C-alpha positions as CSV (number, residue, x, y, z in Angstrom):
1,M,-0.1,0.0,0.4
2,A,1.4,3.1,-1.1
3,I,1.2,5.9,1.3
4,A,2.2,9.6,1.2
5,S,5.2,11.2,3.0
6,I,4.2,12.3,6.3
7,V,4.3,15.7,6.8
8,L,6.6,16.8,10.0
9,L,5.3,19.3,12.2
10,T,7.7,21.8,13.4
11,A,7.0,24.3,16.4
12,C,6.4,27.2,14.1
13,D,3.1,29.3,13.3
14,T,0.0,27.3,11.2
15,G,-1.4,29.9,10.1
16,D,-4.5,28.6,11.9
17,G,-3.8,30.5,14.8
18,K,-2.0,28.4,17.1
19,Q,1.7,26.9,17.3
20,L,2.2,23.7,16.2
21,R,3.5,20.9,18.9
22,P,6.6,18.9,17.6
23,V,5.0,15.1,17.2
24,D,7.2,12.4,18.9
25,P,7.5,9.8,16.3
26,A,7.3,7.3,19.1
27,D,3.6,8.6,19.5
28,T,2.4,7.0,16.4
29,T,3.3,3.6,17.1
30,S,1.0,2.7,19.2
31,S,-1.1,-1.0,18.2
32,T,-4.1,-1.0,16.2
33,V,-7.4,-1.5,18.3
34,P,-9.4,-4.6,16.9
35,L,-12.2,-3.2,14.8
36,D,-14.5,-5.9,15.7
37,S,-14.5,-4.8,19.0
38,I,-16.5,-1.6,17.6
39,G,-20.6,-1.5,18.9
40,A,-23.3,-0.3,16.9
41,S,-25.3,2.4,18.3
42,G,-28.7,3.4,17.9
43,S,-29.8,6.5,15.6
44,T,-31.3,8.4,18.3
45,L,-29.0,11.1,19.9
46,P,-29.4,12.4,23.3
47,S,-30.0,16.4,24.3
48,V,-27.0,18.3,25.0
49,S,-27.0,21.4,26.9
50,G,-25.7,24.5,25.7
51,D,-22.9,25.0,28.6
52,A,-21.1,27.2,26.1
53,G,-24.2,29.5,25.9
54,D,-27.6,30.5,27.2
55,S,-29.3,28.0,25.1
56,T,-29.2,24.1,24.2
57,T,-27.0,23.4,21.2
58,P,-29.2,21.6,18.7
59,L,-27.9,18.0,17.4
60,P,-28.3,16.6,13.6
61,T,-30.9,14.1,12.8
62,T,-30.2,11.1,10.9
63,P,-30.6,11.7,7.4
64,E,-33.4,9.9,5.2
65,T,-32.9,6.3,4.4
66,G,-31.3,5.8,1.4
67,T,-29.1,8.8,1.1
68,F,-25.3,9.2,2.1
69,E,-25.5,12.5,3.3
70,V,-24.0,14.0,6.3
71,I,-25.6,16.3,9.0
72,A,-23.8,18.6,11.6
73,P,-25.0,21.1,14.0
74,W,-24.5,23.6,11.4
75,L,-26.1,23.7,7.5
76,E,-23.9,24.1,4.7
77,G,-22.0,27.0,4.4
78,A,-23.2,28.6,7.8
79,E,-21.2,29.7,11.1
80,I,-20.0,27.2,13.4
81,D,-20.8,27.4,16.7
82,S,-17.9,28.1,19.3
83,R,-19.1,25.5,21.1
84,Y,-16.7,23.7,18.7
85,A,-13.8,26.3,18.3
86,C,-10.7,26.8,20.0
87,D,-12.2,30.1,21.9
88,G,-15.2,27.7,23.0
89,L,-15.7,24.7,24.2
90,D,-13.4,22.9,21.8
91,I,-15.0,19.4,21.6
92,A,-16.2,17.5,18.6
93,P,-19.6,18.0,17.0
94,A,-22.1,15.5,16.8
95,V,-22.3,13.9,13.2
96,S,-25.0,11.9,11.5
97,W,-24.6,10.3,8.1
98,G,-27.6,8.3,5.9
99,T,-27.2,4.6,4.7
100,P,-23.5,4.4,3.3
101,P,-23.4,2.5,-0.5
102,A,-23.3,-0.9,-1.0
103,G,-20.1,-2.4,-0.3
104,T,-18.7,-0.3,2.6
105,E,-16.6,-1.7,5.4
106,E,-15.7,1.1,7.3
107,L,-16.3,5.2,7.5
108,A,-14.0,7.5,8.4
109,I,-14.7,11.1,9.0
110,A,-12.3,14.2,8.7
111,M,-12.6,17.7,9.1
112,V,-9.9,20.3,7.3
113,D,-9.7,23.9,7.0
114,E,-10.0,24.8,3.2
115,S,-8.4,28.4,3.8
116,A,-5.5,27.1,5.2
117,I,-3.7,25.0,2.8
118,S,0.0,25.3,2.3
119,E,1.6,23.3,-0.7
120,D,-1.4,21.3,-1.5
121,V,-1.1,20.3,2.4
122,P,-4.5,20.4,4.0
123,F,-5.0,21.8,7.6
124,V,-6.3,18.9,9.1
125,H,-8.2,19.3,12.1
126,W,-9.8,15.9,13.0
127,V,-9.4,12.3,11.2
128,I,-11.3,9.3,12.9
129,A,-11.4,6.1,11.1
130,G,-12.3,2.3,12.1
131,I,-16.2,3.1,12.5
132,L,-18.3,0.3,11.4
133,P,-20.9,1.0,8.6
134,S,-23.8,-0.1,11.0
135,E,-23.3,3.4,12.8
136,V,-25.3,6.3,12.1
137,T,-24.1,8.6,14.7
138,L,-21.2,10.0,16.2
139,V,-22.0,11.8,19.7
140,E,-20.7,15.1,20.5
141,G,-17.3,14.8,22.1
142,D,-17.5,10.8,21.8
143,V,-15.1,8.4,20.3
144,P,-17.1,4.6,19.4
145,A,-15.3,1.7,20.9
146,G,-12.8,0.8,18.7
147,A,-12.5,3.5,16.5
148,V,-8.8,5.3,16.0
149,Q,-7.6,9.0,15.8
150,A,-5.0,10.8,14.3
151,I,-2.7,13.3,15.3
152,N,-4.1,16.5,14.1
153,F,-2.3,19.2,12.9
154,F,-1.9,20.9,16.2
155,G,-0.3,17.9,17.7
156,D,-2.9,16.6,19.5
157,V,-4.7,13.2,19.1
158,G,-8.4,13.7,17.9
159,Y,-10.4,16.8,17.4
160,G,-8.8,20.4,17.5
161,G,-11.6,22.9,16.5
162,P,-11.4,26.3,14.0
163,C,-9.2,28.5,15.3
164,P,-8.4,31.0,12.4
165,P,-6.0,33.8,13.2
166,L,-7.7,37.0,14.8
167,D,-7.3,39.2,11.9
168,D,-8.5,36.6,9.0
169,E,-11.6,36.8,7.0
170,A,-13.7,33.6,7.8
171,H,-12.2,30.6,7.5
172,E,-14.1,27.4,5.4
173,Y,-14.1,24.2,6.9
174,K,-15.0,21.1,5.1
175,L,-16.6,18.1,7.3
176,T,-16.3,14.8,5.2
177,V,-17.8,11.2,6.0
178,Y,-15.8,8.5,3.9
179,A,-17.6,5.2,2.6
180,L,-14.3,2.7,2.6
181,N,-14.6,-0.7,0.6
182,Q,-12.0,-2.1,3.3
183,A,-11.2,-2.1,7.1
184,L,-8.1,-0.4,6.9
185,G,-6.8,-1.3,10.5
186,L,-4.7,1.7,11.1
187,A,-3.2,2.4,13.9
188,D,-4.3,4.9,16.8
189,R,-2.0,8.1,17.0
190,T,-0.9,8.3,13.3
191,P,-0.5,11.5,11.9
192,A,-3.5,13.0,10.1
193,T,-1.8,13.3,6.8
194,E,-0.9,9.3,6.3
195,F,-4.6,8.6,7.8
196,L,-6.0,11.1,4.9
197,D,-4.0,9.3,2.3
198,V,-4.9,5.9,3.2
199,I,-9.1,6.8,3.4
200,E,-8.8,8.8,0.2
201,T,-7.3,5.5,-1.4
202,F,-9.9,3.5,-0.5
203,A,-13.0,5.6,-0.3
204,I,-16.0,4.2,-2.5
205,E,-18.0,7.3,-1.6
206,S,-18.2,10.6,0.4
207,T,-20.2,13.3,1.6
208,D,-19.2,16.5,2.9
209,L,-20.3,19.8,4.6
210,I,-18.8,23.5,4.5
211,G,-19.1,25.3,7.9
212,T,-17.2,28.7,8.2
213,Y,-15.4,30.2,11.4
214,Q,-14.0,33.7,12.2
215,R,-12.6,34.9,15.4
């Protein structure tokens, strides 16, 4: 399997309002979590208190059966709530999706800053894989049993919310759900670019949603 070279992160300005923390190569070598340990969840999401503000944060609903469509707490092209950003709770959003295409063996999710691409390398905020195709939702801030997460471009494992420079115009963030034709067996704590290279190689279909954020 051909995997693109991993982008080495150094302690420098990311262009997304944070400093990159050097990644210890030893952190990328942990063993793979068996994917057959993942349990299926129901399609009903619990309510979540809007403790980032005065109102309850709406959760996505499950799309119509038969359509592979991603739904998040924001509409296409709309502003992302600060709850999910670096100056809020910085918590991963709830995500739901419709029926994946036939032949799907695994699902993966990624969030990329489309306004901070440098030398064709996307600024990756989040990549999670190892999700069973029987799953239809990802609960806010939750990692399904058996799922694996990449090291994002802030040097952390898991989700890192929108954090554009203060003087920038609103950045566009693309949230994508991928349907993959095989279980990848990726290791937890793998660098995000490597995760994405493999995911995009084995994706048979994807669905995405754009949100914006400005500080």
